[in-house]
RODO-2510 file (C-alpha; in nm, 4 decimals, decimal comma):
residues 122
     n   res          X          Y          Z
     1     q    10,9449    11,6064     8,9518
     2     v    10,9821    11,4973     9,3123
     3     q    11,0382    11,1358     9,4107
     4     l    10,9574    11,0234     9,7639
     5     v    11,0813    10,7045     9,9287
     6     e    10,9566    10,5909    10,2701
     7     s    11,1393    10,3684    10,5159
     8     g    11,1254    10,2667    10,8814
     9     g    10,8070    10,0632    10,8879
    10     g    10,7858     9,7291    11,0619
    11     l    10,6211     9,5187    11,3299
    12     v    10,5922     9,6530    11,6831
    13     q    10,3936     9,5675    11,9948
    14     a    10,1236     9,7991    12,1233
    15     g    10,2809    10,0765    12,3277
    16     g    10,6002    10,0666    12,1265
    17     s    10,7532    10,3210    11,8912
    18     l    10,8607    10,3514    11,5292
    19     r    11,0249    10,6317    11,3353
    20     l    10,9309    10,6618    10,9699
    21     s    11,1501    10,8484    10,7253
    22     c    11,0825    10,9911    10,3812
    23     a    11,3675    11,0819    10,1496
    24     a    11,2963    11,3285     9,8693
    25     s    11,4867    11,3748     9,5465
    26     g    11,5992    11,7055     9,4027
    27     r    11,7087    12,0336     9,5548
    28     t    11,3594    12,1867     9,5688
    29     f    11,2593    11,9887     9,8778
    30     s    11,2735    12,2940    10,1023
    31     s    10,9971    12,4642     9,9019
    32     y    10,7429    12,1865     9,9645
    33     a    10,5143    12,1197    10,2538
    34     m    10,5270    11,7511    10,3455
    35     g    10,2919    11,5069    10,5067
    36     w    10,2000    11,1532    10,6009
    37     f     9,8874    10,9539    10,5187
    38     r     9,7912    10,5992    10,6085
    39     q     9,5618    10,3339    10,4675
    40     a     9,4460    10,0195    10,6439
    41     p     9,3203     9,7160    10,4459
    42     g     8,9703     9,7817    10,3120
    43     k     8,9740    10,1387    10,4434
    44     e     9,0115    10,4791    10,2822
    45     r     9,3413    10,6603    10,2914
    46     e     9,3465    10,9168    10,5725
    47     f     9,5577    11,2168    10,6620
    48     v     9,7932    11,1764    10,9574
    49     a    10,0235    11,4786    10,9789
    50     a    10,1770    11,7590    10,7734
    51     i    10,4548    12,0143    10,8089
    52     s    10,5172    12,3427    10,6288
    53     a    10,8172    12,4009    10,4039
    54     s    11,0087    12,5825    10,6775
    55     g    10,9011    12,3412    10,9491
    56     s    10,7413    12,6194    11,1511
    57     l    10,3845    12,4930    11,1118
    58     t    10,2516    12,1426    11,1710
    59     s     9,9094    11,9824    11,1530
    60     t     9,8244    11,6489    11,3107
    61     k     9,5185    11,4244    11,3051
    62     d     9,3331    11,4457    11,6359
    63     s     9,3579    11,0737    11,7087
    64     v     9,7389    11,0791    11,6983
    65     k     9,8051    11,4128    11,8700
    66     g    10,0409    11,3651    12,1617
    67     r    10,1662    11,0371    12,0159
    68     f    10,2949    11,1212    11,6666
    69     t    10,5357    11,4014    11,5790
    70     i    10,6262    11,5139    11,2282
    71     s    10,9584    11,6844    11,1619
    72     r    11,1875    11,7652    10,8712
    73     d    11,5519    11,8276    10,7972
    74     n    11,5820    12,0442    10,4878
    75     t    11,9602    12,0025    10,4789
    76     k    11,9082    11,6298    10,4212
    77     n    11,5869    11,6416    10,2150
    78     t    11,4063    11,4228    10,4665
    79     v    11,0853    11,4247    10,6673
    80     h    11,0154    11,1999    10,9651
    81     l    10,7185    11,0719    11,1595
    82     q    10,8013    10,9709    11,5152
    83     m    10,5258    10,7377    11,6348
    84     n    10,5035    10,6620    12,0064
    85     s    10,2493    10,4715    12,2167
    86     l    10,1396    10,2802    11,9099
    87     k     9,8009    10,1113    11,9054
    88     p     9,6704     9,8223    11,6925
    89     e     9,4436    10,0691    11,5122
    90     d     9,7559    10,2473    11,3854
    91     t     9,8272     9,9450    11,1658
    92     a     9,8332    10,0596    10,8026
    93     v    10,0506    10,1369    10,5050
    94     y    10,1974    10,4812    10,5652
    95     y    10,2556    10,7112    10,2683
    96     c    10,4708    11,0194    10,2375
    97     a    10,3246    11,3121    10,0408
    98     a    10,4315    11,6564     9,9184
    99     g    10,2556    11,9751     9,8085
   100     h    10,2973    12,3507     9,7926
   101     s    10,1287    12,4161    10,1263
   102     v    10,0018    12,2313    10,4312
   103     a     9,6458    12,2763    10,3030
   104     v     9,7404    12,1205     9,9692
   105     v     9,9160    11,8291    10,1371
   106     k     9,6149    11,7596    10,3587
   107     t     9,3711    11,7514    10,0672
   108     t     9,5324    11,6986     9,7274
   109     p     9,9042    11,6209     9,7497
   110     t    10,1059    11,6677     9,4330
   111     y    10,3467    11,3814     9,4960
   112     w    10,3241    11,0443     9,6725
   113     g    10,5677    10,7841     9,7918
   114     q    10,5060    10,4103     9,7547
   115     g    10,4349    10,3490    10,1223
   116     t    10,5804    10,1520    10,4121
   117     q    10,3933     9,8957    10,6223
   118     v    10,3393     9,9548    10,9930
   119     t    10,1912     9,6686    11,1937
   120     v    10,1068     9,7031    11,5626
   121     s    10,0282     9,3835    11,7502
   122     s     9,8175     9,3589    12,0654
***
């Protein structure tokens, strides 16, 4: 099985930046597509971004395009979400996810992390 652990969340003012990280266990990390979801209080969990196993393909939610960038380092079994120009509506718990393809990650991820809180103040 794959275990995912997120880090890097915190409190930031609107317009600021945060870099989330997700560390994956095992040596099969490079075979998985990875992604990020978020869930605000009382709201449904929503897809944010995903990246293919090789890192050559990415998919990003329209509302965060140009502000958020997903990347991965397969030599370190990590995936990152660089979040710039943060807005109060970005406030949520952010979850790392893994699956066998970008399409799988975006719809029905196989593995989930426990989440990290991101709070953006106005």
